[in-house]
NUVO-640519 format. One line per 10 residues: number of its first residue (from 1); their letters; for each residue x, y, z of N, C-alpha, C. Coordinates in steps of 0.02 Angstrom, whole numbers, plus 50000, padded with zeros to 5 digits. Example, Ala and Ser with C-alpha at 12.3 -4.5 7.8 and 13.67 -1.06 7.14 Angstrom:
<pts>
1	AS	50660/49716/50390/50615/49775/50390/50660/49835/50390 | 50642/49888/50354/50684/49947/50357/50645/50002/50394 $
</pts>
This chain:
<pts>
1	MPPLRTALLQ	56819/54830/56885/56777/54821/56944/56703/54825/56924 | 56662/54780/56950/56591/54784/56937/56560/54841/56976 | 56504/54868/56953/56469/54920/56991/56444/54892/57059 | 56438/54937/57106/56409/54920/57171/56336/54942/57171 | 56292/54893/57169/56220/54910/57171/56203/54935/57241 | 56176/54995/57243/56164/55029/57307/56090/55044/57315 | 56063/55027/57373/55992/55038/57388/55985/55097/57436 | 55938/55141/57422/55924/55199/57463/55854/55190/57493 | 55852/55185/57560/55788/55175/57595/55763/55242/57623 | 55713/55270/57590/55685/55334/57612/55621/55321/57651 $
11	NSGHPGDPAG	55622/55335/57715/55562/55334/57756/55578/55363/57824 | 55527/55368/57866/55537/55391/57935/55523/55336/57985 | 55507/55277/57961/55499/55220/58006/55450/55233/58062 | 55470/55213/58122/55428/55218/58181/55466/55257/58235 | 55456/55323/58239/55492/55362/58289/55481/55337/58359 | 55537/55329/58396/55535/55305/58464/55530/55230/58471 | 55535/55193/58416/55524/55120/58417/55580/55084/58380 | 55638/55076/58412/55693/55041/58378/55675/54972/58353 | 55636/54934/58391/55618/54867/58370/55577/54869/58306 | 55530/54916/58301/55491/54924/58240/55535/54943/58181 $
21	NLKVLDEAAA	55585/54986/58193/55629/55007/58139/55676/54952/58117 | 55695/54908/58163/55735/54850/58144/55695/54804/58098 | 55631/54798/58111/55589/54757/58067/55584/54788/57998 | 55576/54855/57995/55576/54890/57930/55641/54878/57893 | 55697/54882/57930/55762/54872/57900/55770/54801/57873 | 55748/54752/57910/55753/54682/57888/55714/54672/57824 | 55654/54699/57820/55613/54692/57759/55645/54727/57700 | 55672/54787/57711/55705/54824/57657/55768/54788/57634 | 55807/54761/57682/55868/54725/57664/55852/54664/57622 | 55799/54629/57638/55779/54571/57599/55762/54591/57527 $
31	RAAADGAGLL	55723/54645/57519/55705/54669/57453/55766/54692/57414 | 55810/54730/57447/55870/54756/57413/55916/54699/57391 | 55926/54651/57436/55971/54595/57419/55942/54554/57361 | 55876/54546/57359/55845/54509/57305/55856/54543/57238 | 55865/54609/57239/55878/54646/57178/55952/54658/57166 | 55994/54622/57202/56066/54623/57189/56105/54678/57223 | 56076/54711/57272/56111/54765/57307/56167/54738/57351 | 56223/54774/57352/56277/54757/57397/56282/54804/57456 | 56242/54859/57453/56243/54909/57506/56173/54939/57512 | 56150/54946/57574/56086/54978/57589/56101/55037/57634 $
41	VTAEMFLTGY	56076/55096/57616/56087/55158/57654/56021/55183/57680 | 56017/55198/57746/55957/55225/57776/55967/55299/57793 | 55915/55329/57822/55915/55401/57838/55948/55415/57906 | 55957/55478/57920/55984/55501/57984/55938/55478/58041 | 55968/55455/58095/55931/55433/58155/55878/55381/58138 | 55893/55339/58088/55844/55289/58066/55822/55243/58123 | 55869/55224/58164/55855/55172/58213/55803/55192/58265 | 55801/55257/58281/55756/55280/58335/55704/55331/58312 | 55713/55360/58253/55675/55418/58234/55713/55481/58253 | 55699/55535/58217/55734/55599/58229/55698/55641/58281 $
51	AIGGGVRELA	55633/55650/58273/55595/55694/58317/55574/55657/58381 | 55623/55641/58422/55609/55603/58483/55623/55644/58546 | 55639/55709/58537/55647/55754/58593/55694/55728/58646 | 55669/55728/58709/55709/55705/58765/55723/55631/58765 | 55695/55594/58718/55708/55522/58713/55775/55505/58685 | 55812/55555/58661/55877/55541/58630/55923/55504/58678 | 55932/55531/58737/55978/55499/58784/55952/55431/58807 | 55887/55426/58815/55857/55362/58837/55866/55307/58785 | 55861/55325/58721/55864/55275/58668/55935/55265/58640 | 55982/55308/58660/56050/55302/58635/56082/55236/58658 $
61	EPADGPSGRA	56122/55206/58615/56157/55144/58630/56229/55148/58606 | 56273/55109/58635/56340/55103/58607/56337/55074/58536 | 56389/55085/58498/56390/55060/58429/56378/54985/58426 | 56404/54949/58475/56397/54876/58476/56344/54854/58526 | 56295/54898/58539/56241/54881/58584/56191/54833/58553 | 56136/54819/58587/56088/54770/58562/56062/54786/58492 | 56046/54849/58478/56021/54866/58412/56076/54860/58359 | 56137/54880/58377/56192/54872/58330/56204/54799/58313 | 56199/54756/58362/56208/54684/58349/56151/54658/58306 | 56090/54684/58316/56033/54663/58275/56043/54684/58203 $
71	VAEIAAAHGL	56069/54744/58191/56083/54766/58123/56135/54720/58091 | 56187/54703/58129/56239/54658/58103/56209/54591/58082 | 56162/54565/58121/56130/54502/58104/56089/54509/58040 | 56055/54566/58031/56016/54577/57970/56062/54580/57910 | 56118/54616/57916/56166/54621/57861/56192/54553/57841 | 56212/54514/57891/56240/54447/57877/56187/54400/57848 | 56126/54405/57873/56072/54361/57849/56057/54373/57775 | 56062/54436/57753/56045/54452/57684/56106/54463/57639 | 56165/54463/57669/56226/54467/57630/56238/54534/57596 | 56222/54588/57631/56237/54654/57604/56258/54701/57660 $
81	AILYGYPESH	56299/54751/57643/56320/54801/57692/56262/54848/57707 | 56261/54875/57768/56208/54921/57788/56239/54982/57822 | 56217/55041/57801/56235/55104/57834/56172/55131/57867 | 56174/55141/57932/56114/55164/57967/56131/55221/58016 | 56083/55266/58026/56092/55320/58073/56061/55303/58140 | 56094/55327/58194/56070/55310/58262/56101/55358/58313 | 56070/55365/58372/56102/55403/58426/56150/55357/58464 | 56213/55377/58466/56265/55335/58495/56284/55360/58565 | 56282/55315/58613/56305/55328/58680/56378/55308/58686 | 56421/55356/58706/56493/55340/58711/56526/55386/58762 $
91	AGAVHNSARL	56555/55355/58812/56595/55391/58863/56556/55449/58894 | 56492/55437/58908/56451/55488/58941/56421/55539/58895 | 56437/55537/58830/56410/55583/58781/56363/55546/58734 | 56322/55585/58699/56279/55557/58647/56296/55591/58581 | 56308/55551/58530/56326/55576/58464/56271/55558/58414 | 56263/55601/58364/56220/55586/58306/56265/55548/58257 | 56258/55483/58255/56307/55441/58221/56278/55402/58162 | 56323/55378/58121/56306/55333/58066/56357/55276/58066 | 56332/55216/58063/56376/55157/58069/56368/55114/58007 | 56425/55091/57981/56427/55048/57922/56446/54978/57942 $
101	VGADGSELAN	56401/54931/57927/56412/54860/57943/56422/54822/57878 | 56470/54777/57876/56485/54739/57816/56435/54683/57804 | 56440/54654/57744/56394/54600/57725/56402/54538/57768 | 56457/54534/57806/56466/54478/57852/56447/54496/57923 | 56421/54557/57933/56400/54579/57999/56453/54615/58039 | 56514/54620/58012/56568/54654/58049/56561/54729/58042 | 56585/54766/58092/56584/54838/58088/56640/54862/58042 | 56622/54904/57993/56671/54932/57948/56691/55003/57967 | 56643/55042/57993/56657/55111/58011/56602/55139/58054 | 56619/55189/58095/56570/55224/58136/56588/55298/58135 $
111	YRKTHLYGCF	56541/55340/58115/56554/55412/58106/56507/55452/58151 | 56534/55505/58182/56495/55549/58225/56489/55617/58191 | 56427/55639/58182/56413/55703/58148/56453/55760/58179 | 56488/55797/58136/56533/55849/58160/56501/55918/58162 | 56450/55930/58120/56417/55995/58116/56344/55986/58136 | 56327/56009/58195/56259/56001/58221/56215/56058/58199 | 56153/56042/58180/56107/56092/58153/56051/56107/58203 | 56040/56170/58218/55982/56191/58256/55987/56177/58330 | 55939/56206/58367/55939/56200/58440/55932/56128/58463 | 55887/56090/58430/55876/56021/58452/55941/55981/58451 $
121	ERESFTPGEA	55979/55985/58397/56040/55945/58392/56093/55971/58440 | 56101/56037/58445/56153/56063/58488/56139/56049/58562 | 56075/56043/58580/56057/56027/58649/56060/55952/58663 | 56055/55911/58611/56049/55838/58620/56113/55800/58608 | 56159/55827/58567/56217/55788/58545/56282/55824/58558 | 56335/55785/58562/56404/55809/58563/56432/55800/58492 | 56461/55852/58462/56487/55843/58394/56548/55798/58392 | 56554/55761/58337/56613/55720/58326/56672/55762/58306 | 56732/55733/58307/56792/55770/58291/56831/55740/58233 | 56809/55685/58205/56844/55653/58149/56811/55675/58084 $
131	PVVQATIGEL	56844/55716/58043/56812/55741/57982/56805/55690/57927 | 56850/55643/57923/56848/55593/57869/56850/55523/57899 | 56796/55486/57889/56792/55416/57909/56775/55376/57847 | 56814/55324/57834/56807/55285/57773/56809/55210/57787 | 56785/55172/57739/56790/55099/57740/56794/55076/57667 | 56807/55012/57658/56811/54984/57591/56756/54932/57581 | 56720/54940/57526/56672/54889/57505/56693/54868/57434 | 56712/54805/57428/56740/54783/57364/56804/54822/57350 | 56805/54856/57293/56862/54898/57275/56848/54972/57285 | 56791/54988/57312/56771/55059/57320/56786/55083/57391 $
141	TVGILVCYDV	56809/55145/57395/56818/55179/57459/56754/55217/57475 | 56723/55199/57530/56659/55229/57551/56672/55276/57610 | 56650/55338/57604/56655/55386/57658/56587/55403/57686 | 56586/55431/57746/56523/55445/57780/56520/55517/57805 | 56465/55551/57792/56447/55614/57824/56374/55608/57845 | 56350/55654/57886/56280/55654/57907/56249/55722/57894 | 56198/55723/57853/56154/55780/57841/56192/55846/57832 | 56188/55891/57882/56216/55959/57878/56290/55958/57859 | 56326/55905/57877/56397/55901/57861/56411/55911/57787 | 56368/55884/57744/56381/55885/57672/56371/55955/57643 $
151	EFPENVRAHA	56339/55999/57680/56327/56067/57655/56389/56111/57662 | 56441/56086/57694/56504/56121/57700/56551/56093/57646 | 56569/56133/57596/56611/56107/57541/56678/56080/57566 | 56703/56107/57621/56767/56083/57646/56763/56010/57666 | 56707/55989/57694/56699/55919/57715/56703/55872/57656 | 56668/55889/57603/56667/55845/57544/56734/55845/57509 | 56766/55904/57505/56832/55907/57473/56883/55867/57513 | 56877/55867/57579/56922/55826/57620/56915/55752/57602 | 56854/55731/57590/56843/55661/57569/56872/55649/57500 | 56864/55696/57455/56892/55688/57388/56968/55679/57392 $
161	LAGTDLLVVP	57000/55720/57432/57073/55717/57437/57096/55654/57472 | 57052/55624/57513/57068/55562/57547/57050/55501/57505 | 57022/55511/57445/57009/55456/57399/56940/55425/57403 | 56892/55459/57434/56824/55431/57437/56794/55425/57367 | 56766/55367/57352/56732/55355/57288/56656/55365/57295 | 56629/55341/57350/56558/55346/57364/56549/55377/57433 | 56517/55434/57436/56503/55468/57500/56430/55453/57518 | 56419/55420/57575/56352/55405/57596/56331/55455/57650 | 56271/55484/57641/56249/55539/57684/56178/55526/57708 | 56169/55493/57764/56102/55490/57793/56082/55560/57816 $
171	TAQMHPFEFV	56019/55580/57803/56000/55649/57817/55929/55652/57844 | 55914/55710/57874/55846/55726/57897/55832/55797/57871 | 55826/55801/57806/55818/55866/57772/55744/55886/57772 | 55730/55946/57794/55662/55968/57805/55644/56027/57760 | 55579/56039/57753/55554/56098/57718/55576/56160/57758 | 55598/56215/57725/55595/56230/57654/55662/56224/57619 | 55703/56175/57637/55771/56171/57610/55778/56118/57555 | 55727/56109/57515/55728/56060/57461/55787/56069/57414 | 55811/56132/57407/55864/56146/57359/55928/56107/57375 | 55937/56087/57438/55997/56049/57456/55998/55983/57418 $
181	AESLIPVRAF	55942/55947/57421/55938/55883/57385/55936/55893/57310 | 55900/55944/57288/55888/55953/57216/55949/55981/57180 | 55985/56027/57211/56038/56063/57177/56108/56053/57207 | 56112/56059/57273/56178/56059/57304/56213/55992/57299 | 56177/55937/57310/56208/55871/57311/56239/55853/57243 | 56204/55862/57186/56237/55848/57122/56299/55891/57110 | 56297/55954/57133/56355/55997/57125/56413/55972/57167 | 56399/55953/57229/56452/55926/57271/56484/55864/57238 | 56443/55820/57211/56471/55760/57178/56515/55779/57120 | 56494/55829/57081/56533/55850/57022/56598/55884/57042 $
191	ESQMYIAYVN	56594/55931/57088/56654/55971/57104/56707/55930/57140 | 56687/55876/57174/56736/55834/57209/56743/55765/57178 | 56711/55753/57121/56721/55693/57081/56711/55628/57121 | 56649/55618/57142/56630/55558/57178/56556/55546/57169 | 56533/55488/57190/56462/55476/57197/56440/55498/57267 | 56379/55524/57272/56351/55540/57337/56281/55508/57342 | 56273/55466/57393/56207/55438/57408/56178/55476/57467 | 56127/55515/57453/56097/55561/57502/56027/55534/57518 | 56017/55510/57579/55957/55471/57596/55919/55506/57652 | 55858/55527/57637/55820/55571/57681/55762/55534/57715 $
201	RSGPEGEFDF	55737/55565/57768/55674/55546/57798/55618/55575/57756 | 55556/55553/57769/55500/55577/57729/55439/55590/57772 | 55404/55643/57757/55340/55657/57789/55346/55694/57855 | 55290/55711/57886/55289/55747/57949/55312/55703/58007 | 55349/55733/58052/55373/55697/58111/55384/55749/58166 | 55340/55750/58216/55345/55801/58267/55337/55870/58236 | 55383/55914/58252/55381/55983/58225/55412/55989/58156 | 55437/55934/58129/55474/55936/58066/55432/55908/58008 | 55447/55931/57949/55415/55906/57887/55471/55886/57840 | 55488/55821/57840/55544/55798/57799/55523/55790/57726 $
211	VGLSCLAGPD	55566/55812/57681/55547/55821/57611/55563/55763/57565 | 55594/55710/57591/55612/55655/57546/55665/55678/57497 | 55652/55664/57432/55697/55686/57378/55767/55655/57383 | 55772/55596/57413/55836/55561/57416/55864/55553/57346 | 55930/55549/57341/55959/55544/57274/56026/55509/57276 | 56045/55483/57218/56113/55459/57205/56140/55503/57149 | 56190/55543/57164/56220/55588/57115/56288/55562/57095 | 56306/55569/57031/56368/55543/57005/56421/55597/56995 | 56483/55577/56982/56538/55624/56972/56530/55667/56910 | 56486/55648/56865/56472/55688/56806/56418/55741/56820 $
221	GATCLRAGRG	56394/55745/56882/56343/55793/56901/56272/55770/56887 | 56265/55711/56859/56198/55685/56843/56168/55653/56905 | 56102/55658/56912/56066/55625/56965/56043/55557/56940 | 56075/55505/56963/56060/55437/56940/55993/55413/56966 | 55978/55431/57028/55915/55411/57060/55886/55472/57094 | 55819/55477/57094/55786/55531/57130/55719/55506/57157 | 55711/55509/57223/55648/55490/57255/55599/55548/57253 | 55536/55531/57266/55485/55582/57275/55481/55602/57348 | 55420/55616/57372/55412/55640/57441/55393/55585/57490 | 55372/55527/57465/55348/55475/57509/55400/55421/57522 $
231	EELLLGDVDP	55378/55365/57551/55423/55310/57566/55442/55273/57502 | 55507/55260/57494/55531/55226/57433/55594/55186/57449 | 55605/55134/57410/55668/55099/57410/55695/55103/57339 | 55748/55141/57329/55777/55151/57262/55841/55110/57255 | 55854/55087/57195/55916/55050/57182/55951/55078/57121 | 56016/55088/57127/56056/55113/57072/56128/55089/57079 | 56167/55099/57027/56235/55073/57026/56288/55128/57034 | 56337/55114/57076/56396/55156/57081/56449/55123/57037 | 56465/55157/56982/56504/55126/56928/56577/55151/56930 | 56625/55108/56947/56695/55129/56950/56721/55154/56882 $
241	KLLTTSRRIN	56693/55128/56827/56716/55151/56761/56698/55224/56750 | 56638/55244/56771/56619/55314/56765/56663/55358/56808 | 56680/55335/56868/56725/55373/56911/56792/55385/56876 | 56820/55332/56846/56884/55338/56812/56880/55387/56754 | 56829/55380/56713/56821/55423/56655/56810/55495/56675 | 56766/55506/56723/56750/55574/56744/56810/55609/56775 | 56848/55572/56816/56907/55602/56848/56962/55618/56797 | 56964/55580/56743/57013/55595/56691/56994/55659/56653 | 56930/55670/56643/56906/55728/56604/56903/55791/56646 | 56880/55785/56708/56868/55843/56751/56933/55865/56785 $
251	PYLRDRRPGL	56954/55928/56777/57020/55949/56803/57018/55980/56872 | 56960/55984/56906/56956/56021/56968/57010/56002/57019 | 57015/55938/57034/57062/55916/57085/57135/55926/57063 | 57148/55917/56999/57216/55927/56974/57236/56000/56973 | 57188/56044/56961/57203/56115/56952/57199/56156/57016 | 57186/56124/57072/57186/56160/57135/57254/56192/57150 | 57253/56249/57185/57313/56282/57208/57308/56293/57283 | 57321/56240/57322/57309/56242/57394/57345/56299/57429 | 57401/56320/57404/57438/56374/57435/57400/56439/57439 | 57350/56447/57395/57309/56507/57394/57253/56506/57445 $
261	YTSLS	57239/56447/57472/57179/56438/57513/57193/56434/57588 | 57255/56444/57609/57272/56434/57679/57231/56478/57726 | 57210/56537/57703/57172/56582/57746/57103/56555/57763 | 57079/56505/57724/57013/56478/57736/57009/56441/57802 | 57065/56417/57827/57065/56381/57890/57097/56420/57947 $
</pts>
């Protein structure tokens, strides 16, 4: 299998302005596709901005709403899959969601954040209930989590046991928690033997100061890509050969003794 060239779009776009953010996405998709990317990953709540306060419910849309259809058109126009964060309106609730659209514009997966962080999120969103959501791009199994979700080892291990090869994590990681991007993400990738694309917002936004530091971490624990603190579009390869080699060498998943861990749940 050839590597999947993956683009990480780190920025905060235009908070409160979905149309402006769709324009940013279109420009980034064009650049990523020109460099051979098959997948573009954006940050948490990319479509609307994160620090939008009471605007969450006003700006929320169904997965297949006008903005979702616009993203599908962008993906199809440039011939690459897109993972984007957005507030999802569904059955009277609002979820902090991430949606994966295929290179032909079709919906591949939609995930609702299961672990909400802080007062703002708990007051604004309803948590999702599906712990593992996956799709296939080429020969790779792609799983989705959002921000705080990845900080729970059980979530990532559930993906590992379900066969996820690349875990995409749109995030809104803020100061002073830089250690999550710098240390925790590469460890999660190593201990569960997968790639993790962790894509953050950047700069001040409302009461928050987003730290950037987006990364692509591999199953060998190495950080393949690392952004700084500002706006960036990074490109790197998710290599199935490295996954195969690393999983053969690393015994963590083979040496588990699940019978000893039942008390954890």
